[in-house]
LOLUM-185150 format. One line per 10 residues: number of its first residue (from 1); for each residue y, z, x of N, C-alpha, C. Coordinates in Angstrom, 1 decimal. Example, Ala and Ser with C-alpha at 12.3 -4.5 7.8 and 13.67 -1.06 7.14 Angstrom:
2
1> -5.7/7.8/13.2/-4.5/7.8/12.3/-3.3/7.8/13.2 ~ -2.2/7.1/12.8/-1.1/7.1/13.7/0.0/7.9/12.9
REM end
This chain:
50
1> 39.6/-47.1/-60.3/38.5/-47.0/-59.3/37.6/-48.2/-59.3 ~ 37.1/-48.5/-58.2/36.2/-49.7/-58.1/34.9/-49.4/-58.8 ~ 34.3/-50.4/-59.5/33.0/-50.2/-60.1/32.0/-50.1/-59.0 ~ 31.0/-49.3/-59.3/29.9/-49.0/-58.3/29.3/-50.3/-57.8 ~ 29.1/-51.3/-58.7/28.5/-52.5/-58.3/29.3/-53.3/-57.4 ~ 30.6/-53.1/-57.3/31.5/-53.9/-56.4/31.6/-53.2/-55.1 ~ 31.1/-52.0/-54.9/31.2/-51.4/-53.6/30.3/-52.0/-52.5 ~ 30.7/-51.9/-51.2/29.8/-52.4/-50.2/28.4/-51.7/-50.2 ~ 27.4/-52.3/-49.8/26.0/-51.8/-49.8/25.9/-50.5/-49.0 ~ 26.6/-50.4/-47.9/26.6/-49.1/-47.1/27.2/-47.9/-47.9
11> 28.2/-48.2/-48.6/28.8/-47.1/-49.4/27.9/-46.7/-50.5 ~ 27.3/-47.7/-51.2/26.3/-47.4/-52.3/25.2/-46.5/-51.7 ~ 24.7/-46.8/-50.6/23.6/-46.1/-50.0/24.0/-44.6/-49.7 ~ 25.2/-44.5/-49.1/25.8/-43.2/-48.8/25.9/-42.3/-50.1 ~ 26.4/-42.9/-51.2/26.6/-42.2/-52.4/25.2/-41.8/-53.0 ~ 24.3/-42.7/-52.9/22.9/-42.4/-53.4/22.3/-41.2/-52.6 ~ 22.5/-41.3/-51.3/22.0/-40.2/-50.4/22.6/-38.9/-50.9 ~ 23.9/-38.8/-51.1/24.6/-37.6/-51.5/24.0/-37.1/-52.8 ~ 23.9/-38.0/-53.8/23.4/-37.6/-55.1/21.9/-37.2/-55.1 ~ 21.1/-37.8/-54.3/19.6/-37.6/-54.4/19.1/-36.7/-53.3
21> 19.6/-36.7/-52.1/18.9/-36.1/-51.0/19.6/-34.9/-50.4 ~ 20.9/-34.7/-50.7/21.6/-33.5/-50.1/21.2/-32.3/-51.0 ~ 20.6/-31.3/-50.3/20.0/-30.2/-51.1/20.8/-28.9/-50.8 ~ 21.7/-28.9/-49.9/22.5/-27.6/-49.7/24.0/-27.9/-49.7 ~ 24.7/-26.9/-50.1/26.2/-26.9/-50.1/26.7/-27.1/-48.7 ~ 26.1/-26.5/-47.8/26.6/-26.6/-46.4/26.5/-28.0/-45.9 ~ 25.4/-28.7/-46.2/25.3/-30.1/-45.8/26.3/-31.0/-46.5 ~ 26.5/-30.7/-47.7/27.5/-31.5/-48.5/28.9/-31.3/-48.0 ~ 29.2/-30.0/-47.6/30.5/-29.7/-47.1/30.7/-30.4/-45.7 ~ 29.7/-30.4/-44.9/29.8/-31.1/-43.6/30.0/-32.6/-43.8
31> 29.3/-33.2/-44.7/29.5/-34.6/-45.0/30.9/-34.9/-45.5 ~ 31.4/-34.0/-46.4/32.8/-34.1/-46.9/33.8/-34.1/-45.8 ~ 33.7/-33.1/-44.9/34.6/-33.0/-43.8/34.6/-34.2/-42.9 ~ 33.4/-34.7/-42.6/33.3/-35.9/-41.8/33.9/-37.1/-42.4 ~ 33.7/-37.3/-43.7/34.2/-38.5/-44.4/35.8/-38.4/-44.5 ~ 36.3/-37.2/-44.8/37.7/-37.1/-44.9/38.4/-37.3/-43.5 ~ 37.7/-36.9/-42.5/38.3/-37.1/-41.1/38.4/-38.6/-40.8 ~ 37.3/-39.3/-41.1/37.3/-40.7/-40.8/38.2/-41.5/-41.7 ~ 38.4/-41.1/-42.9/39.4/-41.8/-43.8/40.8/-41.5/-43.3 ~ 41.1/-40.3/-42.9/42.4/-40.0/-42.3/42.7/-40.9/-41.1
41> 41.7/-40.9/-40.2/41.9/-41.7/-39.0/42.2/-43.2/-39.3 ~ 41.4/-43.7/-40.2/41.6/-45.1/-40.6/43.0/-45.4/-41.3 ~ 43.4/-44.4/-42.1/44.7/-44.5/-42.7/45.8/-44.6/-41.6 ~ 45.7/-43.7/-40.7/46.7/-43.7/-39.6/46.7/-45.1/-38.8 ~ 45.5/-45.6/-38.5/45.5/-46.9/-37.9/46.1/-48.0/-38.7 ~ 45.8/-48.0/-40.0/46.4/-49.0/-40.9/47.9/-48.9/-41.0 ~ 48.4/-47.7/-41.0/49.9/-47.5/-41.1/50.6/-47.9/-39.8 ~ 49.9/-47.7/-38.7/50.5/-48.1/-37.4/50.5/-49.7/-37.3 ~ 49.6/-50.3/-37.9/49.5/-51.8/-37.9/50.6/-52.4/-38.8 ~ 51.0/-51.7/-39.8/52.0/-52.3/-40.7/53.3/-51.9/-40.4
REM end
């Protein structure tokens, strides 16, 4: 896994937000679904390019 210091600034901010500001399980689950969706979409794009 990539060290936290090596991650892009936007990812670091997102992770800090999750750790510090998400106060409900519903909000966390919503964020998880959104992130998984976008990761899957990007994987499909990258597979099509290769």
